[in-house]
VMD Tcl script that draws the C-alpha trace (Angstrom):
set ca {
  {23.55 31.75 -2.76}
  {23.88 28.08 -1.80}
  {27.17 26.28 -2.21}
  {27.42 23.01 -4.16}
  {27.95 21.11 -0.91}
  {24.90 22.58 0.85}
  {22.18 20.01 1.57}
  {19.21 20.23 -0.77}
  {15.84 20.96 0.81}
  {13.71 17.79 0.75}
  {10.84 17.97 -1.71}
  {9.20 14.53 -1.86}
  {5.87 14.18 -0.07}
  {4.19 10.90 0.83}
  {0.61 11.77 1.76}
  {-1.81 9.35 3.44}
  {-5.50 10.28 3.65}
  {-7.98 9.30 6.36}
  {-11.38 10.66 7.32}
  {-11.39 12.53 10.63}
  {-13.12 9.57 12.31}
  {-10.34 7.24 11.16}
  {-12.31 5.48 8.42}
  {-10.87 5.04 4.89}
  {-11.61 7.67 2.27}
  {-13.96 6.74 -0.55}
  {-12.87 6.42 -4.17}
  {-14.61 9.73 -4.94}
  {-12.85 11.51 -2.09}
  {-9.53 10.07 -3.22}
  {-9.96 11.58 -6.69}
  {-10.84 14.96 -5.13}
  {-7.76 14.83 -2.93}
  {-5.54 14.08 -5.92}
  {-6.96 17.20 -7.57}
  {-6.09 19.11 -4.39}
  {-2.48 17.96 -4.67}
  {-2.50 19.02 -8.33}
  {-2.98 22.62 -7.17}
  {0.60 22.48 -5.91}
  {2.39 20.22 -8.40}
  {1.64 18.21 -11.54}
  {4.18 15.56 -10.49}
  {1.82 13.25 -8.57}
  {1.77 9.47 -8.43}
  {-1.46 8.05 -7.05}
  {-1.11 5.10 -4.65}
  {-4.70 3.86 -4.29}
  {-6.73 3.57 -2.21}
  {-5.52 6.25 0.23}
  {-2.04 7.60 -0.53}
  {-0.04 9.55 -3.08}
  {3.50 10.66 -3.81}
  {4.06 14.28 -4.80}
  {7.28 15.94 -5.96}
  {6.97 19.61 -4.92}
  {10.55 20.71 -5.61}
  {9.41 22.71 -8.61}
  {6.77 24.50 -6.52}
  {8.99 25.75 -3.68}
  {9.96 29.03 -5.33}
  {6.46 29.65 -6.73}
  {4.78 29.33 -3.33}
  {7.76 30.88 -1.52}
  {7.63 28.06 1.03}
  {9.68 25.00 1.85}
  {8.21 21.50 1.51}
  {6.94 21.58 5.12}
  {5.10 24.82 4.38}
  {3.44 23.32 1.31}
  {2.56 20.19 3.30}
  {0.89 22.37 5.92}
  {-1.23 24.04 3.23}
  {-2.24 20.63 1.88}
  {-3.11 19.40 5.36}
  {-5.27 22.43 6.16}
  {-7.12 22.46 2.83}
  {-7.83 18.72 2.97}
  {-9.24 19.11 6.47}
  {-11.35 22.22 5.77}
  {-12.57 21.41 2.28}
  {-12.93 17.61 2.45}
  {-13.00 16.68 6.14}
  {-9.93 14.48 5.60}
  {-6.86 14.22 7.83}
  {-3.50 14.01 6.05}
  {-0.42 12.32 7.45}
  {2.57 13.54 5.46}
  {6.17 12.36 5.28}
  {8.73 14.70 3.71}
  {12.16 13.64 2.50}
  {14.55 13.77 -0.43}
  {13.25 10.57 -2.06}
  {10.09 8.40 -2.07}
  {11.56 5.70 0.20}
  {12.34 8.07 3.08}
  {9.13 10.06 2.60}
  {7.08 6.84 2.80}
  {8.88 5.71 5.95}
  {8.47 9.14 7.54}
  {4.71 9.00 6.91}
  {4.46 5.46 8.27}
  {6.14 6.49 11.52}
  {4.09 9.67 11.97}
  {1.02 10.07 14.14}
  {-2.33 10.62 12.35}
  {-2.43 14.16 10.99}
  {1.28 14.76 11.65}
  {3.82 16.21 9.21}
  {7.23 14.58 9.64}
  {10.41 15.63 7.83}
  {13.65 13.71 7.30}
  {16.42 16.29 6.59}
  {18.53 15.59 3.52}
  {21.75 15.19 5.47}
  {23.70 11.91 5.75}
  {23.83 12.02 9.55}
  {20.11 12.74 9.90}
  {19.17 10.00 7.42}
  {21.40 7.45 9.20}
  {19.91 8.37 12.58}
  {16.36 8.09 11.17}
  {17.01 4.61 9.75}
  {19.44 3.12 12.26}
  {17.24 1.23 14.73}
  {14.37 0.38 12.41}
  {13.73 -3.31 11.72}
  {14.73 -4.74 8.35}
  {11.06 -5.17 7.42}
  {10.60 -1.38 7.59}
  {12.44 -1.02 4.27}
  {10.02 -0.88 1.34}
  {10.28 -4.08 -0.67}
  {11.75 -6.19 2.17}
  {9.08 -8.77 2.90}
  {8.83 -11.20 5.81}
  {10.89 -13.91 4.07}
  {13.75 -11.54 3.21}
  {13.66 -10.05 6.70}
  {13.91 -13.54 8.26}
  {16.85 -14.38 6.00}
  {18.67 -11.21 7.00}
  {17.91 -11.75 10.70}
  {19.40 -15.24 10.51}
  {22.73 -13.54 9.74}
  {22.32 -10.98 12.53}
  {21.21 -8.24 10.14}
  {17.97 -7.47 11.97}
  {18.08 -3.65 11.79}
  {18.49 -1.15 8.99}
  {21.64 0.21 10.61}
  {23.31 -3.22 10.62}
  {22.28 -3.81 7.00}
  {23.78 -0.45 5.99}
  {27.03 -1.32 7.78}
  {27.32 -4.74 6.11}
  {29.59 -5.03 3.05}
  {27.54 -4.98 -0.19}
  {29.19 -8.24 -1.27}
  {27.90 -9.96 1.85}
  {24.33 -8.89 1.13}
  {24.66 -10.01 -2.47}
  {25.81 -13.45 -1.35}
  {22.85 -13.72 1.05}
  {20.10 -12.26 -1.16}
  {21.44 -12.43 -4.69}
  {23.22 -9.76 -6.71}
  {20.28 -7.51 -7.65}
  {18.29 -7.78 -4.41}
  {21.41 -7.41 -2.27}
  {22.41 -4.22 -4.07}
  {18.92 -2.70 -3.78}
  {18.57 -3.58 -0.09}
  {21.98 -2.10 0.70}
  {21.10 1.14 -1.10}
  {17.77 1.42 0.66}
  {19.35 0.75 4.05}
  {21.52 3.82 3.40}
  {18.47 5.89 2.41}
  {19.19 5.80 -1.32}
  {16.19 5.54 -3.63}
  {16.51 6.81 -7.21}
  {12.89 5.90 -8.04}
  {11.19 8.93 -9.61}
  {7.63 10.05 -9.00}
  {5.83 9.03 -12.20}
  {2.79 11.22 -12.95}
  {-0.33 9.38 -14.08}
  {1.42 6.03 -13.75}
  {-0.81 2.99 -13.64}
  {-1.43 1.89 -10.08}
  {1.02 -0.76 -8.94}
  {-1.39 -1.90 -6.23}
  {-4.94 -1.44 -5.09}
  {-6.56 -2.40 -1.82}
  {-9.68 -2.52 0.32}
  {-10.17 -2.68 4.08}
  {-12.92 -3.67 6.50}
  {-13.06 -2.44 10.09}
  {-15.20 -4.60 12.35}
  {-17.80 -2.96 14.58}
  {-16.10 -4.66 17.54}
  {-12.95 -6.69 18.11}
  {-13.69 -9.82 16.10}
  {-12.89 -13.26 17.53}
  {-14.94 -15.35 15.10}
  {-12.79 -16.70 12.21}
  {-15.92 -17.36 10.14}
  {-16.83 -13.66 10.19}
  {-13.26 -12.75 9.27}
  {-13.44 -15.14 6.31}
  {-16.70 -13.58 5.16}
  {-15.05 -10.17 5.34}
  {-12.12 -11.47 3.27}
  {-14.53 -12.93 0.71}
  {-16.21 -9.54 0.36}
  {-12.86 -7.75 0.04}
  {-11.51 -10.22 -2.55}
  {-14.72 -9.99 -4.57}
  {-14.48 -6.18 -4.51}
  {-10.79 -6.21 -5.51}
  {-11.45 -8.59 -8.40}
  {-14.28 -6.42 -9.73}
  {-12.12 -3.28 -9.54}
  {-9.20 -4.98 -11.28}
  {-11.40 -6.28 -14.10}
  {-13.02 -2.86 -14.45}
  {-9.60 -1.22 -14.89}
  {-8.27 -3.94 -17.21}
  {-5.59 -5.06 -14.74}
  {-4.47 -8.28 -13.08}
  {-2.49 -8.93 -9.90}
  {0.56 -11.11 -9.44}
  {0.50 -11.05 -5.62}
  {-1.91 -10.50 -2.74}
  {-1.14 -8.94 0.65}
  {-3.20 -9.43 3.82}
  {-2.90 -6.96 6.69}
  {-4.54 -7.76 10.04}
  {-4.83 -5.05 12.68}
  {-5.41 -6.16 16.28}
  {-7.11 -4.60 19.30}
  {-3.76 -3.36 20.65}
  {-3.15 -1.51 17.31}
  {-0.35 -3.86 16.27}
  {-0.48 -5.33 12.77}
  {0.61 -8.42 10.87}
  {1.23 -8.29 7.11}
  {1.76 -11.27 4.84}
  {2.16 -11.45 1.06}
  {1.54 -14.41 -1.24}
  {2.58 -14.71 -4.88}
  {-0.34 -15.92 -6.97}
  {-0.06 -18.94 -9.25}
  {-0.49 -16.60 -12.18}
  {-1.60 -13.02 -12.90}
  {-5.33 -12.85 -12.24}
  {-8.35 -10.68 -11.48}
  {-10.55 -13.76 -10.91}
  {-12.48 -13.38 -7.66}
  {-12.33 -17.05 -6.57}
  {-8.54 -17.13 -7.09}
  {-8.08 -13.99 -4.99}
  {-10.42 -15.39 -2.33}
  {-8.50 -18.67 -2.17}
  {-5.22 -16.80 -1.69}
  {-6.79 -14.57 1.00}
  {-8.10 -17.61 2.90}
  {-4.66 -19.26 2.72}
  {-2.96 -16.14 4.10}
  {-5.51 -15.91 6.92}
  {-5.22 -19.60 7.82}
  {-1.41 -19.41 7.91}
  {-1.56 -16.77 10.66}
  {-3.27 -19.17 13.09}
  {-5.42 -16.50 14.72}
  {-7.43 -18.79 16.98}
  {-7.99 -16.31 19.82}
  {-6.84 -13.06 18.26}
  {-8.96 -9.95 18.75}
  {-9.00 -8.50 15.25}
  {-9.90 -4.85 14.70}
  {-9.70 -4.84 10.89}
  {-8.57 -6.82 7.86}
  {-7.28 -5.42 4.57}
  {-6.38 -6.96 1.24}
  {-4.12 -5.37 -1.35}
  {-3.60 -6.63 -4.90}
  {0.09 -6.12 -5.67}
  {2.40 -6.06 -8.69}
  {-0.35 -5.10 -11.13}
  {-0.04 -5.27 -14.89}
  {-2.34 -4.83 -17.85}
  {-4.57 -7.85 -18.39}
  {-3.73 -8.09 -22.09}
  {-0.03 -8.47 -21.24}
  {-0.61 -11.45 -18.92}
  {-0.93 -15.02 -20.09}
  {-3.78 -17.09 -18.71}
  {-3.20 -20.76 -17.96}
  {-5.67 -22.83 -19.97}
  {-7.74 -25.34 -18.04}
  {-9.56 -28.49 -19.11}
  {-11.91 -28.15 -16.16}
  {-15.31 -26.97 -17.48}
  {-16.19 -25.54 -14.07}
  {-13.33 -23.04 -14.41}
  {-14.69 -21.66 -17.69}
  {-18.17 -21.60 -16.18}
  {-16.91 -19.57 -13.21}
  {-15.33 -17.01 -15.55}
  {-18.55 -16.76 -17.60}
  {-20.59 -16.22 -14.44}
  {-18.13 -13.57 -13.31}
  {-18.44 -11.76 -16.65}
  {-22.25 -11.81 -16.30}
  {-21.97 -10.39 -12.77}
  {-19.72 -7.60 -14.06}
  {-22.30 -6.71 -16.72}
  {-25.08 -6.66 -14.11}
  {-23.06 -4.40 -11.83}
  {-22.20 -2.08 -14.71}
  {-25.89 -1.71 -15.50}
  {-27.51 -1.75 -12.05}
  {-24.71 -0.62 -9.73}
  {-21.92 -2.18 -7.69}
  {-24.33 -3.44 -5.02}
  {-26.54 -5.31 -7.47}
  {-24.81 -8.68 -6.99}
  {-22.82 -10.09 -4.07}
  {-21.41 -13.54 -3.22}
  {-24.10 -15.53 -1.44}
  {-21.82 -16.25 1.52}
  {-21.61 -12.53 2.31}
  {-25.40 -12.15 2.54}
  {-25.30 -12.89 6.26}
  {-26.72 -10.62 8.90}
  {-24.09 -8.09 9.83}
  {-21.73 -9.13 7.03}
  {-19.32 -6.32 6.12}
  {-18.88 -4.82 2.72}
  {-15.54 -3.78 1.30}
  {-14.31 -0.25 1.95}
  {-12.03 0.84 -0.93}
}
mol new
graphics top color blue
foreach p $ca { graphics top sphere $p radius 0.5 }
foreach p [lrange $ca 0 end-1] q [lrange $ca 1 end] { graphics top cylinder $p $q radius 0.2 }
display resetview
């Protein structure tokens, strides 16, 4: 019988899915993989397009396995039944499970024990930007005060962080730096983000081709958001280079939107700000962040007739795609030889 002070076995899984050749999973595969997770627990939060959180604490006794044992079953079944490789992080809360999965090799299962010393050692030398919710601007602000690692942030007095970042943000960042995340796994919750990625056939040096890829991705994201009745408040661009390093930047949108041209404009601005004149780019990805229901978002009225015309054209395109398929209509600029299409 365990004592009250005994560490609890970790039971949060962050699962990332990839095809065995490294390409993203399709939307249909993603739904099948969510059903696979449902064989082990009903407490699943989908994180489209290729990840999910699962709370398996209630399944440990039923399957007579610890979380690592259940993760191994998930990994094997996904590989055998769907040809998909799972990278799984296991921890006591979603924050640590996500970070464990991010630091794992493809197909690896990585566990963070639910012990204060193990959690501190896992987090200590990681950069501030590794904490979920700490963007580039916040990380730069913290680094300016010498708080450039998670360990240093955890050691800083909470009052100091609150003075630097504000009361609410400072408190949250301090808790996360100590591995504390009370966020529950919410079954069937509406997606808080959705994304699409394009991998170039070769390392891409041409900025015009990268812009065409971004146009295709933004058009795809806008169509998916409108189809699900959602709008985005922010857009994130991730660029992966030939040496496997990545750069991620996020931009708050002027207002909640699912309008393709607005998403494209934001994507172009993010790309231009990186100054990638001679970069060898392996892939680009866009993610619509901070989603909410479209009916709950106010739309800024415009006296520009071209804006209303653009929205009417977009609605007509959506109707055509609903009737004839998603590939029925594409932006003219993407109809270039070798132009990529979005991979959800």
